[in-house]
C-alpha positions in Angstrom: -44.3 66.5 11.5 -44.9 63.8 11.8 -41.2 61.8 11.1 -38.7 62.8 14.0 -36.7 65.4 12.5 -33.3 66.4 13.7 -32.3 69.7 15.6 -29.6 71.9 15.4 -28.0 74.9 17.5 -28.2 78.5 15.7 -27.1 81.5 17.7 -27.9 84.9 16.5 -27.4 88.1 16.9 -31.0 90.2 17.0 -32.6 93.8 18.7 -33.3 93.6 22.2 -37.1 95.0 20.9 -37.5 92.2 18.6 -36.0 89.8 21.7 -38.9 91.3 23.9 -41.2 90.8 21.2 -40.7 87.3 20.5 -40.7 86.4 24.2 -44.2 88.5 25.0 -45.7 86.3 21.3 -43.6 82.7 23.1 -45.8 83.6 26.2 -49.1 84.7 25.2 -48.9 81.4 22.3 -48.0 79.7 24.8 -44.6 78.1 23.4 -41.0 78.3 24.2 -39.0 81.0 23.1 -37.0 79.0 20.8 -40.8 78.0 19.7 -42.0 80.8 18.7 -38.7 81.8 17.1 -39.1 78.2 15.2 -42.8 78.9 14.4 -42.6 82.9 12.8 -39.2 81.1 10.5 -41.4 78.6 10.0 -44.3 81.1 8.9 -42.1 83.6 7.0 -40.3 81.3 5.2 -43.7 79.9 3.9 -43.0 76.3 5.4 -46.2 76.8 6.4 -49.4 77.7 5.0 -51.5 80.5 6.0 -54.4 78.3 6.6 -52.2 76.2 8.8 -50.3 79.1 10.9 -53.6 80.5 11.3 -54.6 77.2 12.5 -51.2 77.6 15.0 -50.3 74.2 13.5 -46.1 74.6 15.2 -45.9 70.5 14.0 -46.8 70.7 10.3 -44.6 68.6 8.2 -42.2 70.2 5.7 -42.5 71.0 2.2 -40.4 67.6 -0.1 -36.6 68.7 -0.5 -37.6 70.4 -4.6 -40.9 71.6 -3.4 -40.3 74.4 -1.5 -42.1 76.4 -4.2 -45.7 74.5 -4.5 -45.7 75.5 -0.4 -45.0 78.3 -0.7 -47.9 79.3 -3.3 -50.5 77.0 -1.5 -50.3 73.4 -3.7 -50.5 69.8 -2.1 -47.4 68.1 -1.9 
């Protein structure tokens, strides 16, 4: 991420088993619990390419507005 991005707070309910899995994964990846959730959301939504996710680049820049599908298809934006 090259620019400081505005952060928003979310409150969500998840199963206890998922919370435990995320806490374990966060510890293994040396991330905060919130950082792990953000990483998983970025990876799952296509914000991170498969290559970026494999390289563990949590701070990758978001696709430009309107180009979300290009990012999911692996195109360079």
